[in-house]
C-alpha positions as CSV (number, residue, x, y, z in Angstrom):
1,X,2.7,-12.0,-11.7
2,X,1.3,-8.6,-12.6
3,X,-2.2,-7.4,-13.5
4,X,-3.0,-5.9,-16.9
5,X,-4.1,-2.7,-15.0
6,X,-0.7,-2.5,-13.4
7,X,1.0,-2.9,-16.7
8,X,-1.0,0.1,-18.1
9,X,0.3,2.1,-15.1
10,X,3.9,1.7,-16.3
11,X,5.3,4.7,-18.0
12,X,5.8,3.2,-21.4
13,X,2.2,2.1,-21.6
14,X,0.6,5.5,-20.8
15,X,-0.5,6.0,-24.5
16,X,-2.1,2.6,-24.9
17,X,-5.8,2.7,-26.0
18,X,-8.3,0.2,-24.7
19,X,-10.2,-1.2,-27.6
20,X,-12.4,-3.4,-25.5
21,X,-12.3,-5.4,-22.2
22,X,-12.3,-2.6,-19.6
23,X,-13.9,-5.1,-17.2
24,X,-11.1,-7.6,-17.5
25,X,-8.0,-5.5,-16.6
26,X,-7.5,-7.6,-13.5
27,X,-6.3,-10.5,-15.7
28,X,-3.0,-11.7,-14.5
29,X,0.2,-11.9,-16.6
30,X,3.1,-14.2,-16.0
31,X,4.6,-14.2,-19.5
32,X,4.9,-11.6,-22.3
33,X,5.6,-12.5,-25.9
34,X,6.0,-10.7,-29.2
35,X,4.5,-11.8,-32.5
36,X,6.0,-9.9,-35.4
37,X,5.4,-12.4,-38.2
38,X,2.0,-13.9,-37.5
39,X,0.4,-16.9,-39.2
40,X,-3.1,-18.2,-38.7
41,X,-1.8,-21.6,-39.5
42,X,0.3,-21.8,-36.3
43,X,-1.5,-23.6,-33.4
44,X,0.2,-21.5,-30.8
45,X,0.5,-24.5,-28.4
46,X,1.1,-23.4,-24.9
47,X,-0.5,-20.0,-25.2
48,X,-3.1,-19.6,-22.5
49,X,-4.3,-17.4,-19.6
50,X,-1.3,-15.6,-18.2
51,X,0.1,-14.6,-21.6
52,X,0.2,-11.0,-22.6
53,X,0.8,-10.8,-26.4
54,X,2.3,-7.9,-28.3
55,X,1.3,-8.2,-32.0
56,X,2.0,-6.1,-35.1
57,X,-0.8,-5.1,-37.5
58,X,1.7,-4.5,-40.2
59,X,0.5,-7.3,-42.5
60,X,-3.2,-6.4,-42.2
61,X,-3.2,-4.1,-45.2
62,X,-1.8,-6.7,-47.6
63,X,-3.1,-9.9,-46.0
64,X,-5.7,-9.1,-43.3
65,X,-6.7,-12.7,-42.7
66,X,-3.1,-13.5,-41.7
67,X,-3.4,-11.2,-38.7
68,X,-7.1,-11.7,-38.0
69,X,-6.7,-15.5,-37.9
70,X,-3.9,-15.1,-35.4
71,X,-6.1,-12.8,-33.2
72,X,-9.0,-15.2,-33.3
73,X,-6.7,-18.1,-32.3
74,X,-5.2,-16.2,-29.4
75,X,-8.5,-15.0,-28.2
76,X,-9.9,-18.5,-28.2
77,X,-6.8,-19.6,-26.2
78,X,-8.1,-17.0,-23.6
79,X,-4.7,-15.2,-23.2
80,X,-4.8,-12.5,-20.6
81,X,-4.5,-9.6,-23.0
82,X,-3.4,-8.6,-26.6
83,X,-1.8,-5.3,-27.5
84,X,-1.7,-4.5,-31.2
85,X,0.7,-2.1,-32.9
86,X,-1.5,-0.2,-35.4
87,X,-2.0,3.2,-36.9
88,X,-4.8,5.4,-35.4
89,X,-6.8,5.2,-38.6
90,X,-6.9,1.4,-38.5
91,X,-9.7,-0.5,-36.9
92,X,-10.3,-4.2,-36.0
93,X,-13.1,-6.1,-37.5
94,X,-16.3,-6.1,-35.3
95,X,-16.3,-9.9,-35.1
96,X,-12.9,-9.9,-33.4
97,X,-14.0,-7.4,-30.9
98,X,-17.1,-9.4,-30.1
99,X,-15.0,-12.6,-29.8
100,X,-12.6,-10.8,-27.4
101,X,-15.6,-9.7,-25.2
102,X,-17.0,-13.2,-25.3
103,X,-13.7,-14.7,-24.1
104,X,-12.9,-11.9,-21.6
105,X,-9.7,-10.9,-23.4
106,X,-8.9,-7.1,-23.3
107,X,-7.5,-5.7,-26.5
108,X,-5.3,-2.6,-26.7
109,X,-3.8,-0.5,-29.5
110,X,-0.5,1.4,-29.6
111,X,1.8,2.8,-32.2
112,X,5.0,4.8,-31.2
113,X,6.5,2.3,-28.7
114,X,9.0,-0.3,-29.6
115,X,7.7,-3.8,-28.7
116,X,11.2,-4.9,-27.4
117,X,11.2,-1.9,-24.9
118,X,7.7,-2.8,-23.8
119,X,8.5,-6.4,-23.1
120,X,11.7,-5.4,-21.2
121,X,9.6,-3.0,-19.1
122,X,7.1,-5.6,-18.2
123,X,9.7,-8.2,-17.3
124,X,11.7,-5.8,-15.2
125,X,8.5,-4.7,-13.3
126,X,7.7,-8.4,-12.6
127,X,11.2,-9.0,-11.4
128,X,11.3,-6.0,-9.1
129,X,7.9,-6.9,-7.7
130,X,9.1,-10.4,-6.9
131,X,12.1,-8.8,-5.1
132,X,10.0,-6.6,-2.9
133,X,7.6,-9.4,-2.1
134,X,10.5,-11.4,-0.8
135,X,11.8,-8.4,1.2
136,X,8.3,-7.9,2.7
137,X,8.1,-11.5,3.8
138,X,11.5,-11.0,5.5
139,X,10.2,-7.9,7.3
140,X,7.1,-9.7,8.4
141,X,9.2,-12.5,9.7
142,X,11.4,-10.1,11.7
143,X,8.3,-8.4,13.2
144,X,5.9,-11.3,13.8
145,X,8.2,-14.2,14.7
146,X,10.5,-14.7,17.6
147,X,14.1,-14.6,16.5
148,X,17.4,-14.3,18.2
149,X,19.2,-10.9,17.7
150,X,21.8,-12.5,15.5
151,X,19.1,-14.0,13.3
152,X,17.4,-10.6,13.0
153,X,20.7,-9.0,11.9
154,X,21.2,-11.8,9.4
155,X,17.8,-11.3,7.8
156,X,18.3,-7.6,7.7
157,X,21.6,-8.1,5.8
158,X,19.8,-10.4,3.4
159,X,17.5,-7.4,2.6
160,X,20.5,-5.2,2.1
161,X,24.1,-6.5,2.6
162,X,25.3,-2.9,2.7
163,X,23.5,-2.0,5.9
164,X,25.7,-0.4,8.6
165,X,25.6,-1.6,12.3
166,X,23.0,1.1,13.4
167,X,19.5,1.6,12.1
168,X,16.7,4.2,12.0
169,X,13.3,3.2,10.5
170,X,10.6,5.4,8.9
171,X,7.1,4.0,8.2
172,X,5.5,5.8,5.2
173,X,1.9,5.9,4.1
174,X,0.0,8.1,1.7
175,X,-1.9,11.1,3.0
176,X,-4.7,10.0,0.6
177,X,-5.6,6.6,2.1
178,X,-8.6,6.4,-0.2
179,X,-6.2,5.7,-3.0
180,X,-3.8,3.1,-1.7
181,X,-2.5,2.5,-5.3
182,X,-0.8,5.9,-5.1
183,X,2.0,4.7,-2.9
184,X,2.4,1.5,-4.9
185,X,2.8,3.6,-8.0
186,X,5.6,5.5,-6.3
187,X,7.1,2.1,-5.2
188,X,7.0,0.7,-8.7
189,X,8.9,3.7,-10.1
190,X,11.3,3.4,-7.2
191,X,11.9,-0.3,-7.7
192,X,12.3,0.2,-11.4
193,X,14.9,2.9,-10.7
194,X,16.7,0.7,-8.1
195,X,16.8,-2.2,-10.6
196,X,18.7,0.0,-13.1
197,X,20.8,1.7,-10.4
198,X,24.3,0.3,-10.0
199,X,25.2,2.5,-7.0
200,X,25.4,0.9,-3.6
201,X,23.1,2.3,-1.0
202,X,23.2,1.9,2.8
203,X,19.4,2.3,3.0
204,X,16.5,0.3,1.6
205,X,12.8,0.7,0.9
206,X,10.6,-2.3,1.7
207,X,6.8,-2.6,1.0
208,X,4.8,-3.3,4.2
209,X,1.0,-3.6,3.8
210,X,-0.4,-0.4,2.2
211,X,2.8,1.5,3.0
212,X,6.5,1.5,2.8
213,X,9.4,1.2,5.3
214,X,12.6,3.2,4.8
215,X,15.5,1.6,6.6
216,X,18.4,4.0,7.1
217,X,21.7,2.6,8.4
218,X,24.6,4.5,10.0
219,X,28.2,4.0,10.8
220,X,29.2,4.7,14.4
221,X,31.0,7.9,13.4
222,X,28.0,9.2,11.5
223,X,25.2,8.7,14.0
224,X,22.5,11.4,14.0
225,X,22.4,13.3,17.3
226,X,18.8,14.8,17.2
227,X,15.4,14.2,15.6
228,X,15.8,17.1,13.1
229,X,18.9,15.6,11.7
230,X,17.1,12.3,11.2
231,X,14.1,14.0,9.6
232,X,16.3,15.9,7.2
233,X,18.2,12.7,6.2
234,X,14.9,10.8,5.6
235,X,13.4,13.7,3.5
236,X,16.6,14.0,1.4
237,X,16.4,10.3,0.6
238,X,12.7,10.5,-0.3
239,X,13.2,13.6,-2.5
240,X,16.2,12.1,-4.3
241,X,14.2,8.9,-5.1
242,X,11.2,10.8,-6.5
243,X,8.9,11.1,-3.5
244,X,7.3,14.3,-2.3
245,X,7.5,14.0,1.5
246,X,4.5,16.3,2.1
247,X,2.2,13.8,0.4
248,X,2.9,11.2,3.1
249,X,2.5,10.4,6.8
250,X,6.0,9.6,8.0
251,X,6.3,7.8,11.4
252,X,9.9,7.7,12.6
253,X,11.6,5.6,15.3
254,X,14.0,8.3,16.2
255,X,16.0,6.1,18.5
256,X,19.1,4.8,16.8
257,X,19.2,1.1,17.4
258,X,21.6,-1.7,16.6
259,X,20.7,-3.7,13.4
260,X,19.8,-6.7,15.5
261,X,16.9,-4.7,17.0
262,X,15.4,-3.9,13.7
263,X,12.1,-5.5,14.8
264,X,11.8,-2.9,17.6
265,X,12.6,-0.1,15.3
266,X,10.0,-1.2,12.8
267,X,7.3,-1.5,15.4
268,X,8.0,1.9,16.9
269,X,8.0,3.6,13.5
270,X,4.8,2.0,12.5
271,X,3.1,3.0,15.8
272,X,4.4,6.6,15.3
273,X,2.9,6.5,11.8
274,X,-0.5,5.3,13.0
275,X,-0.6,8.2,15.6
276,X,0.6,10.6,12.9
277,X,-2.3,9.6,10.7
278,X,-4.7,10.0,13.5
279,X,-3.5,13.6,14.2
280,X,-3.0,14.3,10.5
281,X,0.7,15.1,11.0
282,X,3.3,14.9,8.3
283,X,6.3,13.7,10.5
284,X,5.7,12.0,13.8
285,X,8.6,10.8,16.0
286,X,8.0,7.9,18.3
287,X,9.7,9.8,21.2
288,X,7.0,12.5,20.9
289,X,3.8,10.4,20.9
290,X,3.5,10.4,24.7
291,X,0.7,8.2,26.2
292,X,-0.1,6.9,22.7
293,X,2.9,4.5,23.1
294,X,0.8,2.6,25.7
295,X,-2.4,2.9,23.8
296,X,-0.8,1.4,20.8
297,X,0.3,-1.5,23.0
298,X,-3.5,-2.2,23.6
299,X,-4.3,-1.8,19.9
300,X,-1.5,-4.3,18.9
301,X,-2.5,-6.9,21.5
302,X,-5.4,-9.1,20.3
303,X,-6.4,-10.1,23.8
304,X,-6.5,-6.6,25.2
305,X,-8.1,-5.1,22.1
306,X,-10.9,-7.7,22.2
307,X,-12.0,-6.1,25.5
308,X,-12.2,-2.7,23.7
309,X,-14.3,-4.3,20.9
310,X,-16.7,-5.7,23.5
311,X,-17.2,-2.3,25.1
312,X,-17.7,-0.6,21.8
313,X,-20.2,-3.3,20.8
314,X,-22.2,-2.6,24.0
315,X,-22.5,1.1,22.9
316,X,-23.3,0.2,19.3
317,X,-26.1,-2.2,20.3
318,X,-27.6,0.3,22.7
319,X,-27.6,3.0,19.9
320,X,-29.2,0.6,17.4
321,X,-32.0,-0.6,19.8
322,X,-32.8,2.9,21.3
323,X,-32.1,5.1,18.2
324,X,-29.5,6.9,20.3
325,X,-26.2,8.5,19.5
326,X,-24.1,7.5,22.5
327,X,-21.0,6.2,20.7
328,X,-20.6,9.3,18.4
329,X,-21.1,11.6,21.4
330,X,-18.5,9.8,23.4
331,X,-16.0,9.9,20.5
332,X,-16.6,13.7,20.2
333,X,-16.2,14.1,23.9
334,X,-12.9,12.2,24.0
335,X,-11.5,14.0,20.9
336,X,-12.4,17.3,22.6
337,X,-10.5,16.2,25.8
338,X,-13.7,16.2,27.9
339,X,-14.8,19.7,27.0
340,X,-18.6,19.7,27.2
341,X,-19.0,23.0,25.4
342,X,-17.0,21.9,22.3
343,X,-18.7,18.5,22.2
344,X,-22.1,20.2,22.4
345,X,-21.3,22.5,19.5
346,X,-19.8,19.7,17.4
347,X,-22.8,17.4,18.0
348,X,-25.4,20.2,17.7
349,X,-26.8,19.1,21.1
350,X,-27.6,20.9,24.3
351,X,-24.8,20.4,26.9
352,X,-27.2,18.6,29.3
353,X,-27.9,16.1,26.5
354,X,-24.2,15.5,26.1
355,X,-23.8,15.1,29.9
356,X,-26.6,12.6,29.9
357,X,-25.1,10.5,27.1
358,X,-21.6,10.4,28.7
359,X,-23.1,9.3,32.0
360,X,-25.2,6.7,30.2
361,X,-22.1,5.3,28.4
362,X,-20.3,5.1,31.8
363,X,-23.2,3.2,33.2
364,X,-23.5,0.8,30.2
365,X,-19.8,0.0,30.5
366,X,-19.9,-0.2,34.3
367,X,-17.0,2.2,34.6
368,X,-15.8,3.1,38.2
369,X,-16.6,6.7,39.2
370,X,-13.1,7.4,40.3
371,X,-11.6,6.5,36.9
372,X,-14.5,6.8,34.4
373,X,-13.0,9.6,32.4
374,X,-9.6,8.0,32.0
375,X,-11.0,4.6,31.1
376,X,-13.4,6.1,28.6
377,X,-10.6,8.1,26.9
378,X,-8.4,5.0,26.8
379,X,-11.2,2.9,25.3
380,X,-12.2,5.4,22.6
381,X,-8.6,6.3,21.6
382,X,-7.7,2.6,21.3
383,X,-10.8,2.1,19.1
384,X,-10.0,5.1,16.8
385,X,-6.3,4.2,16.5
386,X,-7.3,0.6,15.6
387,X,-9.6,1.9,12.8
388,X,-6.6,3.8,11.4
389,X,-4.4,0.7,11.7
390,X,-6.9,-1.4,9.7
391,X,-6.5,0.9,6.7
392,X,-2.8,0.1,6.6
393,X,-3.1,-3.7,6.5
């Protein structure tokens, strides 16, 4: 299935004009049909929600009721949407527009595009979307379920039978996380291109949450020897497939692993991506994230992270009941690596106030004096990284 709004994002539909029904662009489409020779006498049995109808207004000048009767019938069938090929100087009767609004059927007009090209475009988009949904399910199975190594390799080869024995994984998310549709727009274009591409590739793109995975495979004689070589290879693939690398956070598992350890490669690249988003970095290699390897282990473990949530909740409740600002102060303090002067300037508070709030947080959380700073940093960094991770799910 595909939403009407997603159809309008496809290249061939960029010049479509919305006549009415802007509030119903989330209507789903599972079938697209063309009506060239309409008749109001036809019952249009089977037409219902889920149908997107392309209709010609050619006969409206000589026999308007022929077309208008068809439009009324389709609207009352509550099809998902109707696109009408018509000149710019032509207009639909007001009663049809009112009927479409009543039945929540969006209407569109277009002129230059061939209806056969439009229907092929929609069908190919639905087909490629189905393909990447299946691939995403396979990736989720590899990551979230326990499989033997040989099973992981088998599933990987189901995604791309041309994978070589060694793998490097890159986790890719948009820098602009407020617009998650951006990366999906890239992916739709990518999948459309791959569907028409007859060339065999030893790499694959797979959707994962609000991001993408790029799986790059290598033969033994072509293994990259250093991180820069991997980064260049990933950037080359992205550029050649229409991406602009600087618009994305790219987390890389820079350890070349056998294909049967694809699950480990994916997890490491995703963790590197989360850390890269946190520090607003373009490229982040797993080998370079240091202590954040272990912090991400807490973030990814529901049992351990529940303890983090409990501690954060204690600070939030205290702030709410005392009109305090303990949590924000602690976050600033940790981000500034325990520098009271920087925290004071950032919070617009006297350094003594900052010191009092930090000490109060330690007391509220019952942190031991000998390790209060380390535990506070671990707690806050886990909390902040978890907030980043939630945006990707």
